[in-house]
PALOKE-829294 format. One record per residue: residue number from 1; x, y, z of N, C-alpha, C, O in turn. Coordinates in steps of 0.05 Angstrom, whole numbers, padded with zeros to 5 digits. Example, Ala and Ser with C-alpha at 12.3 -4.5 7.8 and 13.67 -1.06 7.14 Angstrom:
(1 (00264 -00114 00156) (00246 -00090 00156) (00264 -00066 00156) (00285 -00066 00169))
(2 (00257 -00045 00142) (00273 -00021 00143) (00258 00001 00157) (00268 00023 00161))
! end
This chain:
(1 (08101 -00962 00271) (08125 -00949 00280) (08119 -00930 00303) (08098 -00917 00303))
(2 (08137 -00928 00321) (08134 -00909 00343) (08146 -00882 00337) (08138 -00861 00348))
(3 (08166 -00882 00320) (08180 -00858 00312) (08191 -00861 00284) (08199 -00883 00276))
(4 (08190 -00840 00268) (08200 -00840 00241) (08225 -00823 00239) (08228 -00803 00252))
(5 (08244 -00832 00221) (08268 -00817 00217) (08272 -00814 00186) (08272 -00834 00172))
(6 (08275 -00789 00177) (08279 -00784 00149) (08303 -00765 00146) (08311 -00751 00164))
(7 (08315 -00765 00121) (08338 -00748 00117) (08336 -00732 00091) (08356 -00722 00081))
(8 (08312 -00730 00079) (08308 -00715 00055) (08282 -00699 00057) (08262 -00710 00067))
(9 (08282 -00674 00048) (08258 -00658 00048) (08245 -00661 00020) (08243 -00642 00005))
(10 (08235 -00685 00015) (08222 -00691 -00011) (08193 -00698 -00004) (08183 -00691 00018))
(11 (08180 -00712 -00022) (08152 -00721 -00016) (08151 -00738 00009) (08130 -00741 00021))
(12 (08173 -00751 00015) (08174 -00768 00040) (08167 -00751 00064) (08154 -00762 00083))
(13 (08174 -00726 00065) (08167 -00709 00087) (08137 -00707 00090) (08127 -00709 00113))
(14 (08123 -00703 00068) (08094 -00701 00069) (08081 -00727 00079) (08063 -00726 00096))
(15 (08091 -00750 00069) (08081 -00776 00078) (08086 -00780 00108) (08069 -00789 00123))
(16 (08110 -00773 00117) (08117 -00777 00145) (08100 -00759 00163) (08092 -00767 00184))
(17 (08096 -00734 00154) (08079 -00716 00170) (08050 -00727 00172) (08037 -00724 00192))
(18 (08041 -00738 00150) (08014 -00749 00149) (08010 -00773 00168) (07987 -00779 00176))
(19 (08031 -00786 00175) (08029 -00809 00193) (08024 -00800 00222) (08015 -00816 00239))
(20 (08029 -00775 00228) (08025 -00763 00255) (08039 -00780 00276) (08028 -00785 00298))
(21 (08063 -00787 00270) (08081 -00801 00289) (08105 -00782 00294) (08112 -00767 00277))
(22 (08117 -00784 00317) (08141 -00768 00322) (08161 -00771 00299) (08167 -00794 00291))
(23 (08170 -00749 00289) (08187 -00749 00265) (08213 -00735 00271) (08215 -00712 00279))
(24 (08235 -00750 00265) (08262 -00739 00267) (08271 -00734 00239) (08271 -00751 00221))
(25 (08281 -00709 00235) (08292 -00702 00209) (08322 -00700 00213) (08332 -00684 00229))
(26 (08338 -00716 00199) (08367 -00715 00200) (08377 -00696 00179) (08376 -00703 00155))
(27 (08386 -00673 00187) (08396 -00652 00168) (08424 -00659 00160) (08443 -00655 00175))
(28 (08427 -00669 00136) (08453 -00678 00125) (08467 -00656 00110) (08453 -00639 00097))
(29 (08493 -00655 00110) (08508 -00634 00095) (08503 -00636 00065) (08505 -00616 00051))
(30 (08497 -00660 00055) (08493 -00663 00026) (08466 -00653 00016) (08462 -00650 -00008))
(31 (08447 -00649 00034) (08420 -00639 00027) (08413 -00616 00045) (08395 -00618 00062))
(32 (08427 -00593 00043) (08421 -00570 00061) (08393 -00559 00056) (08383 -00558 00034))
(33 (08381 -00551 00078) (08354 -00538 00077) (08357 -00508 00073) (08377 -00496 00081))
(34 (08337 -00496 00061) (08335 -00467 00060) (08333 -00458 00089) (08318 -00470 00105))
(35 (08346 -00436 00097) (08346 -00427 00125) (08318 -00424 00136) (08313 -00431 00160))
(36 (08299 -00413 00121) (08272 -00409 00131) (08258 -00436 00136) (08245 -00440 00156))
(37 (08262 -00455 00118) (08250 -00481 00121) (08262 -00496 00144) (08249 -00510 00160))
(38 (08288 -00493 00147) (08302 -00506 00170) (08292 -00495 00196) (08287 -00511 00215))
(39 (08288 -00469 00198) (08278 -00458 00223) (08250 -00468 00229) (08243 -00475 00252))
(40 (08233 -00470 00209) (08206 -00481 00212) (08207 -00510 00221) (08191 -00519 00238))
(41 (08225 -00525 00209) (08227 -00554 00216) (08238 -00557 00245) (08230 -00576 00258))
(42 (08256 -00540 00253) (08266 -00541 00281) (08243 -00538 00301) (08243 -00551 00322))
(43 (08223 -00521 00294) (08201 -00517 00312) (08180 -00539 00311) (08167 -00545 00330))
(44 (08177 -00552 00287) (08156 -00570 00282) (08163 -00600 00286) (08145 -00616 00292))
(45 (08188 -00606 00283) (08197 -00634 00284) (08220 -00637 00304) (08227 -00617 00317))
(46 (08231 -00660 00305) (08256 -00664 00320) (08278 -00664 00299) (08282 -00683 00285))
(47 (08292 -00641 00297) (08313 -00638 00277) (08340 -00643 00290) (08347 -00631 00310))
(48 (08355 -00661 00278) (08382 -00667 00287) (08401 -00658 00265) (08399 -00667 00242))
(49 (08419 -00640 00271) (08438 -00628 00252) (08463 -00645 00250) (08479 -00645 00268))
(50 (08465 -00660 00228) (08488 -00678 00225) (08514 -00663 00217) (08535 -00675 00213))
(51 (08512 -00636 00216) (08535 -00619 00211) (08550 -00612 00237) (08572 -00601 00235))
(52 (08539 -00619 00259) (08551 -00610 00285) (08563 -00634 00299) (08553 -00657 00298))
(53 (08585 -00629 00313) (08597 -00651 00329) (08577 -00661 00350) (08562 -00645 00362))
(54 (08577 -00686 00355) (08560 -00698 00376) (08532 -00703 00367) (08514 -00710 00383))
(55 (08526 -00701 00341) (08499 -00705 00331) (08490 -00733 00335) (08466 -00738 00340))
(56 (08508 -00753 00335) (08499 -00781 00339) (08490 -00784 00368) (08471 -00800 00372))
(57 (08502 -00771 00387) (08493 -00773 00414) (08466 -00760 00418) (08448 -00770 00432))
(58 (08461 -00737 00404) (08435 -00724 00404) (08414 -00742 00393) (08392 -00744 00404))
(59 (08420 -00756 00371) (08401 -00775 00359) (08395 -00798 00378) (08372 -00806 00381))
(60 (08416 -00809 00389) (08412 -00832 00408) (08395 -00824 00432) (08377 -00839 00440))
(61 (08399 -00800 00442) (08383 -00790 00465) (08354 -00787 00457) (08336 -00794 00473))
(62 (08349 -00777 00433) (08322 -00774 00424) (08308 -00801 00421) (08285 -00804 00429))
(63 (08322 -00820 00409) (08311 -00847 00405) (08307 -00862 00431) (08291 -00880 00432))
(64 (08322 -00855 00452) (08320 -00868 00478) (08299 -00855 00496) (08294 -00864 00518))
(65 (08288 -00833 00487) (08268 -00818 00503) (08244 -00836 00510) (08236 -00852 00493))
(66 (08233 -00832 00534) (08210 -00849 00541) (08187 -00842 00522) (08184 -00819 00514))
(67 (08170 -00862 00515) (08148 -00857 00496) (08129 -00835 00505) (08120 -00819 00489))
(68 (08124 -00833 00531) (08106 -00812 00541) (08117 -00784 00537) (08103 -00766 00528))
(69 (08142 -00781 00544) (08155 -00754 00540) (08158 -00748 00511) (08153 -00725 00503))
(70 (08165 -00767 00495) (08167 -00763 00466) (08140 -00754 00454) (08139 -00735 00439))
(71 (08118 -00767 00461) (08092 -00760 00451) (08083 -00732 00461) (08071 -00717 00445))
(72 (08089 -00726 00486) (08082 -00699 00496) (08098 -00678 00481) (08086 -00657 00473))
(73 (08123 -00682 00476) (08140 -00663 00461) (08129 -00660 00433) (08128 -00638 00421))
(74 (08121 -00683 00421) (08110 -00683 00394) (08084 -00667 00393) (08080 -00651 00374))
(75 (08067 -00671 00412) (08041 -00656 00413) (08046 -00626 00417) (08031 -00610 00406))
(76 (08066 -00619 00433) (08072 -00591 00438) (08080 -00577 00412) (08078 -00553 00410))
(77 (08090 -00592 00392) (08099 -00580 00367) (08077 -00578 00346) (08082 -00570 00324))
(78 (08053 -00586 00353) (08031 -00587 00334) (08026 -00561 00320) (08024 -00560 00295))
(79 (08024 -00538 00334) (08019 -00513 00320) (08041 -00507 00299) (08035 -00497 00277))
(80 (08066 -00512 00306) (08088 -00507 00288) (08087 -00526 00264) (08094 -00519 00242))
(81 (08077 -00551 00269) (08075 -00570 00246) (08053 -00561 00227) (08057 -00564 00202))
(82 (08032 -00550 00237) (08011 -00540 00219) (08022 -00517 00201) (08016 -00516 00178))
(83 (08037 -00500 00213) (08049 -00478 00198) (08069 -00489 00178) (08069 -00480 00155))
(84 (08086 -00508 00186) (08105 -00520 00167) (08090 -00533 00144) (08098 -00529 00121))
(85 (08069 -00548 00149) (08055 -00561 00128) (08043 -00541 00108) (08044 -00544 00084))
(86 (08031 -00519 00119) (08019 -00499 00102) (08039 -00484 00085) (08034 -00478 00062))
(87 (08062 -00478 00096) (08081 -00462 00082) (08100 -00478 00064) (08110 -00467 00044))
(88 (08105 -00503 00071) (08126 -00518 00057) (08118 -00544 00045) (08132 -00556 00029))
(89 (08095 -00555 00053) (08088 -00582 00044) (08063 -00582 00027) (08064 -00590 00004))
(90 (08040 -00574 00038) (08015 -00577 00023) (08003 -00551 00013) (07985 -00551 -00003))
(91 (08012 -00528 00024) (08001 -00503 00016) (07976 -00497 00032) (07967 -00513 00048))
(92 (07964 -00473 00028) (07941 -00465 00044) (07916 -00481 00037) (07913 -00490 00015))
(93 (07900 -00485 00057) (07875 -00500 00053) (07852 -00481 00046) (07835 -00474 00062))
(94 (07854 -00471 00021) (07834 -00452 00011) (07826 -00460 -00017) (07835 -00481 -00027))
(95 (07810 -00444 -00029) (07801 -00450 -00056) (07823 -00449 -00077) (07845 -00441 -00071))
(96 (07816 -00458 -00101) (07836 -00460 -00122) (07849 -00433 -00128) (07873 -00432 -00133))
(97 (07833 -00412 -00129) (07843 -00386 -00135) (07864 -00377 -00114) (07886 -00367 -00121))
(98 (07859 -00382 -00089) (07878 -00375 -00068) (07903 -00392 -00070) (07925 -00382 -00065))
(99 (07900 -00417 -00076) (07923 -00435 -00079) (07941 -00425 -00102) (07965 -00424 -00099))
(100 (07929 -00418 -00125) (07945 -00408 -00147) (07959 -00382 -00139) (07983 -00378 -00146))
(101 (07946 -00364 -00125) (07958 -00339 -00116) (07982 -00345 -00098) (08003 -00333 -00101))
(102 (07978 -00365 -00080) (08000 -00373 -00062) (08024 -00384 -00077) (08047 -00377 -00071))
(103 (08018 -00401 -00097) (08040 -00413 -00113) (08056 -00392 -00128) (08080 -00392 -00128))
(104 (08042 -00373 -00141) (08055 -00353 -00156) (08071 -00334 -00138) (08092 -00324 -00145))
(105 (08060 -00328 -00115) (08074 -00311 -00096) (08100 -00324 -00087) (08121 -00312 -00086))
(106 (08098 -00350 -00080) (08122 -00365 -00071) (08142 -00366 -00094) (08166 -00363 -00090))
(107 (08133 -00371 -00118) (08151 -00372 -00142) (08165 -00345 -00146) (08189 -00345 -00150))
(108 (08150 -00324 -00145) (08162 -00297 -00149) (08182 -00290 -00127) (08202 -00278 -00132))
(109 (08175 -00298 -00102) (08194 -00293 -00080) (08220 -00308 -00084) (08242 -00298 -00079))
(110 (08218 -00333 -00093) (08242 -00349 -00098) (08258 -00339 -00121) (08283 -00339 -00121))
(111 (08244 -00329 -00143) (08259 -00317 -00165) (08274 -00292 -00157) (08296 -00287 -00167))
(112 (08263 -00277 -00138) (08276 -00253 -00128) (08303 -00260 -00115) (08321 -00243 -00116))
(113 (08305 -00284 -00104) (08331 -00292 -00091) (08352 -00297 -00112) (08376 -00295 -00106))
(114 (08344 -00304 -00136) (08364 -00312 -00156) (08370 -00289 -00176) (08389 -00292 -00192))
(115 (08355 -00268 -00175) (08360 -00246 -00195) (08380 -00226 -00184) (08386 -00207 -00198))
! end
């Protein structure tokens, strides 16, 4: 595949990122993203917001982009993709103790939003 398109932030996102192919995320109203994750994805991927008028034209333009320009834009997003992966997909690349600390910190931060 030259380009991947997904519409859910599930394990599919991790698999698609692992392919290292230009990735379009279709942000659907039925599966809203957390605002922080959405902002990170806007920087790291090609995010098309299906909640806005004209989104189909935006998607068509992206899919019609020349392969060279598409790949250059994808490469330009690499630092943001690394940050996205660390914060939202695979976690930090450190030892087990650091990973557990990261998981509990994220859990506690999320619980704070609901209390």
